[in-house]
C-alpha positions as a printed Julia matrix, in Angstrom:
575×3 Matrix{Float64}:
   0.0     0.0    0.0
   1.41    3.38  -0.98
   1.85    6.18   1.58
  -0.4     8.45  -0.51
  -3.18    5.86  -0.38
  -2.88    5.64   3.39
  -3.16    9.38   4.05
  -6.1     9.56   1.64
  -7.8     6.86   3.72
  -7.26    8.59   7.08
 -10.06   10.89   8.23
  -9.41   14.63   8.24
 -10.59   14.8   11.86
  -7.36   13.22  13.13
  -5.1    15.61  15.05
  -1.97   13.95  13.69
  -0.45   10.82  12.19
   3.07    9.38  11.81
   3.59    6.72   9.14
   6.5     4.22   9.02
   7.52    1.99   6.15
   7.92   -1.48   7.66
  10.33   -2.79   5.02
  12.81   -0.03   5.92
  12.59   -0.71   9.65
  12.91   -4.46   9.19
  16.22   -3.99   7.37
  17.63   -2.33  10.5
  15.97   -4.19  13.37
  14.62   -7.63  14.17
  10.87   -8.13  13.86
  10.61   -8.5   17.64
  12.16   -5.05  18.06
   9.91   -3.53  15.41
   6.85   -4.89  17.19
   8.2    -3.47  20.44
   8.57   -0.01  18.92
   4.85    0.22  18.3
   3.67   -2.05  21.11
   2.21   -4.48  18.59
   1.17   -7.97  19.7
   4.08  -10.38  19.24
   1.72  -12.52  17.17
   1.44   -9.75  14.53
   2.63  -11.06  11.16
   4.6    -8.13   9.74
   4.72   -9.78   6.31
   1.03   -8.93   5.89
   1.55   -5.2    6.37
   3.35   -2.44   4.46
   3.22    0.34   7.06
   2.48    1.06  10.69
   0.69    4.35  11.35
   0.55    6.08  14.72
  -2.44    8.4   14.99
  -4.09   10.56  17.6
  -6.7     7.78  17.9
  -4.35    4.82  18.15
  -2.09    2.61  16.08
  -3.14    1.05  12.78
  -1.4    -1.2   10.26
  -1.8    -0.97   6.47
  -2.47   -4.06   4.38
   0.41   -4.95   2.08
  -2.19   -5.97  -0.49
  -5.45   -4.03  -0.54
  -6.51   -0.71   0.98
  -7.54   -1.48   4.55
  -6.14    0.02   7.73
  -6.47   -2.43  10.63
  -6.18   -2.18  14.4
  -3.38   -4.73  14.96
  -4.5    -5.51  18.51
  -8.16   -6.34  17.75
  -8.07   -6.95  14.01
 -10.92   -4.44  13.57
 -10.97   -2.42  10.36
 -10.07    1.22  11.05
 -10.57    2.43   7.45
 -11.58    0.48   4.35
 -10.39    2.89   1.65
 -10.11    6.48   0.47
 -12.52    9.12   1.75
 -13.3    12.63   0.52
 -12.8    14.27   3.91
  -9.31   12.9    4.32
  -6.06   14.0    5.91
  -4.46   14.47   2.51
  -6.97   17.15   1.46
  -6.68   18.92   4.82
  -2.89   19.37   4.49
  -2.56   19.25   0.7
  -0.49   22.46   0.47
   2.2    20.91   2.62
   2.02   17.46   1.03
   2.67   19.12  -2.35
   6.12   20.17  -1.08
   7.47   16.62  -0.64
   7.44   13.35  -2.63
   5.01   11.54  -0.37
   5.41    8.04  -1.81
   9.2     8.18  -1.44
   8.95    8.62   2.33
  10.15    5.98   4.74
   8.61    8.06   7.52
   5.93   10.68   7.07
   4.32   12.81   9.77
   1.62   15.45   9.52
  -0.67   17.12  11.98
  -1.53   20.07  14.16
  -0.99   20.44  17.88
  -2.48   23.78  19.07
  -1.29   26.41  19.7
   1.27   25.41  17.05
   0.34   25.61  13.35
   0.31   22.5   11.14
   3.6    20.73  10.43
   4.83   18.07   8.04
   7.92   15.81   8.2
   9.26   13.6    5.43
  12.21   11.23   5.97
  13.99    9.18   3.38
  16.38    6.44   4.53
  19.72    6.04   2.79
  21.87    3.24   4.21
  21.93    3.84   7.98
  20.87    7.48   7.86
  17.51    9.1    7.44
  17.5    12.46   5.66
  14.52   14.45   6.93
  12.79   17.65   5.84
  10.45   19.31   8.3
   8.0    21.95   7.05
   7.87   24.43   9.95
   6.27   27.85  10.17
   9.51   29.48  11.41
  13.16   28.63  11.88
  13.6    26.69  15.16
  15.6    28.31  17.96
  18.05   25.42  18.24
  17.94   25.57  22.04
  19.09   22.27  23.6
  19.77   20.85  20.13
  23.13   19.49  21.3
  21.1    16.9   23.23
  19.6    15.51  20.01
  22.82   13.56  19.6
  21.6    11.31  22.41
  19.06    9.84  19.98
  21.19   10.05  16.85
  19.72   13.24  15.37
  21.66   16.18  13.91
  20.29   19.51  12.7
  21.71   20.93   9.46
  19.86   24.24   9.26
  17.36   25.01   6.55
  15.87   27.66   4.31
  12.66   29.54   3.76
  10.47   28.28   0.94
   7.48   30.54   0.45
   5.5    30.82   3.69
   7.34   27.88   5.29
  10.72   27.2    6.81
  12.15   23.87   5.63
  14.42   22.48   8.34
  16.82   19.64   7.56
  17.75   16.86   9.96
  19.8    13.7    9.75
  18.86   10.68  11.82
  21.37    7.88  12.41
  18.72    5.19  12.49
  20.63    2.42  14.35
  21.41    4.89  17.15
  17.81    6.11  17.2
  16.48    2.57  17.42
  19.05    1.54  20.03
  18.14    4.54  22.2
  14.55    3.37  22.06
  15.53   -0.16  23.03
  17.5     1.1   26.05
  14.44    3.06  27.19
  12.0     0.24  26.48
  10.44    2.58  23.88
   8.92    4.53  26.77
   9.62    7.9   25.13
   8.4     7.19  21.58
   5.89   10.03  21.85
   8.73   12.51  22.46
   9.82   12.25  18.82
   6.33   13.2   17.7
   6.11   16.07  20.18
   9.41   17.5   18.99
   8.21   17.87  15.42
   4.6    18.8   16.13
   5.98   21.6   18.33
   7.98   22.82  15.32
  11.31   21.67  16.64
  11.09   23.3   20.06
  12.44   21.41  23.07
  10.54   22.14  26.27
  11.5    20.98  29.76
   9.79   17.59  29.33
  11.62   16.85  26.09
  14.88   18.14  27.56
  14.57   15.71  30.48
  13.76   12.91  28.05
  16.84   13.6   25.95
  19.0    13.76  29.08
  17.63   10.39  30.16
  18.39    9.02  26.7
  21.96   10.35  26.9
  22.45    8.75  30.31
  21.19    5.42  29.01
  23.5     5.44  26.0
  26.61    6.54  27.91
  26.0     4.02  30.7
  25.55    1.25  28.15
  28.72    2.28  26.31
  30.73    2.43  29.55
  29.73   -1.15  30.33
  30.64   -2.28  26.79
  34.06   -0.6   27.06
  34.58   -2.11  30.49
  33.92   -5.57  29.13
  36.46   -4.9   26.38
  38.93   -4.03  29.14
  38.14   -7.35  30.85
  38.91   -9.17  27.6
  42.17   -7.26  27.13
  43.18   -8.07  30.71
  42.49  -11.74  30.05
  44.64  -11.62  26.92
  47.49  -10.06  28.88
  47.33  -12.85  31.44
  47.18  -15.61  28.84
  50.0   -14.2   26.76
  47.79  -13.28  23.78
  48.98   -9.69  24.22
  51.72  -10.36  21.66
  49.4    -9.12  18.9
  50.44   -5.58  17.89
  46.85   -4.32  17.92
  46.39   -5.32  21.55
  48.74   -4.7   24.46
  51.95   -4.72  22.46
  52.92   -1.44  20.77
  51.85   -0.97  17.17
  55.22    0.65  16.41
  58.61   -0.99  15.74
  59.62   -1.31  19.4
  58.71   -4.09  21.82
  58.47   -1.84  24.89
  55.36   -0.99  26.8
  53.98   -4.29  28.08
  53.69   -3.02  31.67
  52.22    0.5   31.58
  49.03   -0.47  29.67
  48.17   -2.93  32.45
  47.96   -0.05  34.94
  45.33    1.64  32.77
  43.34   -1.6   32.53
  43.45   -2.06  36.29
  42.23    1.5   36.83
  39.09    0.7   34.84
  38.48   -2.53  36.74
  38.48   -0.53  39.98
  35.24    1.07  38.75
  31.96   -0.78  38.66
  29.32   -0.07  36.04
  26.77   -2.34  37.69
  26.21   -4.36  40.84
  26.93   -7.53  38.87
  30.35   -6.29  37.77
  31.55   -6.08  41.39
  31.42   -9.88  41.67
  31.66  -10.87  38.02
  35.12   -9.39  37.35
  36.74   -9.7   40.78
  38.92  -12.63  39.7
  40.09  -10.78  36.59
  41.1    -7.84  38.74
  42.99  -10.08  41.17
  44.89  -11.82  38.37
  45.77   -8.53  36.68
  47.05   -7.15  39.98
  49.15  -10.27  40.47
  50.54   -9.95  36.94
  51.6    -6.36  37.59
  53.21   -7.35  40.87
  55.21  -10.05  39.08
  56.63   -7.45  36.68
  57.76   -5.22  39.5
  61.41   -4.52  40.35
  61.5    -3.89  44.07
  58.87   -1.22  44.74
  58.98    0.22  41.21
  58.16   -0.72  37.63
  59.8    -0.55  34.21
  57.77    0.28  31.11
  58.51   -3.2   29.78
  59.57   -6.54  31.19
  63.35   -6.56  31.57
  63.72   -2.8   31.18
  65.03   -0.4   33.79
  62.67    1.12  36.31
  61.17    4.45  35.38
  59.37    7.04  37.47
  57.05    7.67  34.51
  56.14    4.0   34.14
  55.71    3.59  37.89
  53.51    6.69  38.2
  51.3     5.43  35.38
  51.02    1.91  36.8
  50.11    3.34  40.21
  47.02    4.94  38.68
  45.61    1.43  39.01
  46.04    0.75  42.73
  46.9     2.41  46.03
  50.43    1.75  47.31
  51.8     4.52  49.59
  55.12    2.72  49.97
  55.7     2.69  46.22
  54.67    6.34  45.95
  57.2     7.27  48.62
  59.85    5.22  46.82
  59.5     7.55  43.84
  61.43   10.15  45.85
  64.59    8.53  44.55
  63.82   10.36  41.29
  63.36   13.78  42.94
  65.56   16.63  41.75
  65.21   18.33  45.14
  63.45   21.33  43.61
  59.93   19.94  43.18
  60.5    18.03  39.98
  61.16   14.37  39.22
  63.58   12.82  36.74
  62.13   10.15  34.43
  65.02    7.82  35.32
  67.46    7.67  38.2
  70.67    9.57  37.45
  72.65    7.01  39.43
  71.34    4.11  37.38
  73.39    3.93  34.21
  71.9     0.6   33.17
  70.48    0.89  29.69
  71.76    4.44  29.16
  71.91    3.73  25.43
  68.45    2.18  25.37
  66.53    4.33  22.89
  63.31    2.47  23.68
  63.28    4.28  27.02
  64.03    7.64  25.59
  67.78    7.45  25.22
  69.75   10.38  26.6
  67.3    13.1   25.55
  66.13   14.93  28.65
  68.01   12.48  30.83
  69.25   15.13  33.27
  66.03   17.16  33.43
  62.91   16.76  35.48
  59.94   15.6   33.44
  56.91   17.86  33.83
  54.17   15.31  33.11
  55.78   12.72  35.38
  56.14   15.33  38.12
  52.41   16.08  37.84
  51.5    12.41  38.14
  53.69   11.96  41.21
  52.22   15.06  42.85
  48.73   13.6   42.28
  49.77   10.26  43.73
  51.26   11.85  46.85
  48.05   13.83  47.37
  45.93   10.7   46.92
  47.81    8.64  49.54
  48.16   11.51  52.02
  51.9    12.15  51.66
  53.37   15.65  51.93
  53.37   17.49  48.62
  56.89   18.26  47.44
  55.83   20.04  44.22
  54.31   23.48  44.78
  51.64   25.14  42.68
  54.19   27.78  41.75
  56.4    25.08  40.19
  53.5    23.95  37.99
  52.4    27.48  37.13
  55.89   28.52  36.04
  55.99   25.66  33.51
  52.37   25.89  32.38
  53.07   27.45  28.97
  55.76   24.92  28.04
  54.07   21.91  29.65
  54.88   18.61  28.03
  56.23   15.16  28.8
  59.4    13.61  27.42
  57.58   10.45  26.31
  54.02   11.83  26.03
  52.89   12.02  22.39
  49.54   13.73  22.97
  48.88   17.18  24.47
  45.72   15.99  26.19
  47.66   13.24  27.97
  49.88   15.96  29.45
  46.79   18.0   30.35
  45.38   14.95  32.14
  48.57   14.62  34.19
  48.45   18.3   35.16
  44.71   18.19  35.88
  45.29   15.18  38.14
  47.95   17.13  40.03
  45.53   20.04  40.53
  42.47   17.98  41.43
  40.57   19.38  44.44
  43.41   21.85  45.17
  41.67   25.11  46.05
  45.05   26.88  46.27
  45.42   26.15  42.56
  41.98   27.43  41.54
  43.39   30.02  39.12
  45.65   27.48  37.42
  42.82   24.93  37.25
  40.54   27.46  35.56
  43.29   28.44  33.17
  43.88   24.85  32.11
  40.16   24.14  31.73
  39.76   27.24  29.56
  42.56   26.12  27.22
  41.11   22.63  26.86
  37.6    23.93  26.22
  38.86   26.4   23.63
  40.37   23.45  21.75
  37.08   21.54  21.51
  36.02   20.78  17.95
  32.58   21.83  16.71
  31.34   18.25  17.1
  32.48   18.09  20.77
  35.51   15.93  19.99
  39.09   17.02  20.73
  42.27   17.11  18.71
  43.14   16.93  15.02
  44.96   13.59  15.32
  44.25   10.5   17.38
  40.82   12.01  18.04
  39.33    9.17  20.17
  42.17    9.01  22.7
  42.56   12.81  22.6
  38.86   13.17  23.4
  39.06   10.61  26.2
  41.94   12.35  27.97
  40.34   15.76  27.39
  37.15   14.57  29.12
  39.18   13.08  31.99
  41.12   16.32  32.32
  38.0    18.48  32.45
  36.37   16.14  34.96
  39.46   16.32  37.2
  39.31   20.13  36.97
  35.71   20.18  38.22
  33.9    20.64  34.9
  30.71   18.63  35.3
  28.02   20.27  33.19
  26.36   19.23  29.92
  29.6    19.73  28.0
  30.96   16.51  29.48
  27.87   14.53  28.5
  27.86   15.71  24.88
  31.59   15.0   24.62
  30.9    11.5   25.98
  28.22   10.96  23.34
  30.7    11.99  20.66
  33.35    9.7   22.12
  31.13    6.63  22.01
  30.75    7.18  18.24
  34.32    5.84  17.98
  33.58    2.64  19.9
  33.94   -0.55  17.88
  31.25   -3.28  17.92
  33.13   -5.27  20.57
  33.36   -2.27  22.93
  37.05   -1.58  22.24
  38.6     1.56  20.79
  41.2     1.58  18.04
  44.83    1.76  19.14
  45.85    5.29  20.01
  49.42    6.56  20.23
  49.92    8.06  23.68
  53.72    7.6   23.95
  56.89    8.05  21.93
  60.62    7.5   22.36
  63.23   10.02  21.18
  66.44    8.59  19.75
  69.64    8.86  21.74
  71.52   11.19  19.36
  70.88   13.53  16.47
  71.04   12.1   12.96
  74.44   12.11  11.33
  76.16   13.28  14.51
  74.32   16.6   14.43
  73.48   18.42  17.62
  70.39   16.91  19.27
  67.43   19.02  18.25
  63.75   17.96  18.0
  63.81   17.82  14.21
  66.97   15.68  14.16
  65.92   12.97  16.6
  64.68    9.59  15.46
  61.15    9.48  16.91
  59.47    6.18  17.58
  55.78    6.1   18.44
  53.99    3.47  20.5
  50.33    2.61  19.94
  48.2     0.78  22.5
  44.63   -0.43  22.13
  44.63   -1.15  25.86
  45.41    2.47  26.75
  42.88    3.95  24.32
  40.13    1.54  25.39
  40.83    2.05  29.1
  40.99    5.85  28.75
  37.7     5.85  26.82
  36.04    3.64  29.43
  37.16    5.97  32.22
  35.96    9.0   30.25
  32.54    7.4   29.74
  32.4     6.77  33.49
  33.08   10.43  34.31
  30.21   11.95  36.27
  28.38   15.05  35.16
  25.09   16.91  35.53
  23.77   17.26  31.97
  20.86   19.42  33.09
  23.34   22.15  34.0
  24.76   24.5   31.36
  27.65   26.61  32.62
  27.66   29.99  30.77
  31.36   30.45  31.54
  32.13   27.26  29.64
  30.3    28.53  26.57
  32.45   31.66  26.74
  35.68   29.67  27.12
  34.78   27.42  24.2
  34.65   30.48  21.96
  38.25   31.4   22.82
  41.24   30.85  20.57
  42.89   27.45  21.0
  46.59   27.19  21.84
  48.71   26.12  18.82
  49.66   22.85  20.57
  46.12   21.63  19.89
  46.34   22.53  16.21
  49.06   20.0   15.37
  48.11   17.73  12.52
  49.97   14.62  13.69
  52.15   13.19  16.44
  55.42   14.2   14.81
  54.42   17.86  14.52
  53.32   17.94  18.14
  56.42   16.21  19.48
  58.88   18.29  17.45
  57.11   21.58  18.11
  55.96   21.23  21.72
  56.86   17.99  23.51
  60.61   17.81  22.92
  61.87   21.44  22.88
  61.84   21.82  26.7
  64.14   18.78  26.96
  66.54   19.13  24.03
  67.99   21.98  21.99
  65.45   24.01  20.08
  62.79   26.58  20.74
  59.07   26.3   21.22
  56.96   27.36  18.29
  55.36   30.75  18.9
């Protein structure tokens, strides 16, 4: 049955109707789900029907063959064919603006005090391209929340007396949001369009609930991916380069990623996970303990101990004795060396950074150690003034991503009221770097976004910005809950090429990719708490600021050569 036949069969007295092409929906969802969308009896044979139509008087189904509209619950005939006083004639001026029979979804109606409205959606692959015939251009207020149900607004144009607004609906996301909510808010979609695209408090709350459902679901999926990665590490399957082993040419880094995995397992996304994954957590802890050298850790089995590796591993569990042992790396002035100056073992080991920056305190490592000392109640040996004086040039000798450095600094400043000004300054820089789609960074966007979210959360940002950034982050999640390998770390070569003086552009840079780190960071970011009902006006102002050039780097090499390495080797920071 054609859509035009259906709307010519519906009485003009209806307040509204929304028509769905069943063949389109059945390509994207199981029949059981489709029945659930419309609360149809599970005995309903969808093969017999071409469309389901929601109306102001109930739900009807259109015969695939014939012209009847039937109440699917009772089997009673709602309409037997075309009528003169039909919905098509009532809204004919609007129907003339769209190809009715090409619609996979078609809505028309009037909900006083709003004037009549029409929506036509055509599905192409997984997306639905929609045109809504409004009276005026919508305000766009709260439209960032539409991402929770897979909808984006692309503006529109005036056509005669109407404003034609354009939307894109990612249909799998839209359907999945409905599944998570038990299709309890199906009417909200209709209200949004019949109110000409305005989002009132009820719809705002509904979209917030939808966002919470999706982010919570994604956090659990990512956590289960972490459980699988932890199991692979224990069983030795971590040799695959796309898992715990680096994706680059080196074989270092089989210790640090485990600390990130353990940090995720310390969080619980559900009551079941507390008991379900306890053995995995115990085994991962035991594995990390077995790779320990005394109280400290190397970045890889058999390597020399590193303050950076130890500080990262200790993100996963509380060990005051190990934190205190990190004082062996102190420079006595508030900073911490990445390696002990008295330990010459492996001094030519370029996989640990070689000699670059060997006799300088590492800023990112210092931040992590300050955070650890605060967390376990030890006296802080790094003052706020130390951090503030190095704010502009902040970097880490082996940190290949600016947001990873920001996360280290944000962790050091967490809950420190004496550092309020510095915290606000860092938050403002991160927010100014946010992309228009609420992601972060121009390279390695998933892991950049994850560490940006974690940084903002540590700095006390907890409004809607975090939630929308989380929704954008989960777009990068793979079907198994994992995230593609990011590149958080690098190693600078020991000497300049051809015997030249060591400068950033002369060093042989080696980058290390880890799926475990990117998946764990994303899981932690999805677990970050926020209050999406709140909208901080100061954040909107900071987002409009100019981003620091460090966030405009196009790849890891540009960032490392321009910002990460200059504080540690010869060269100058880019203006």
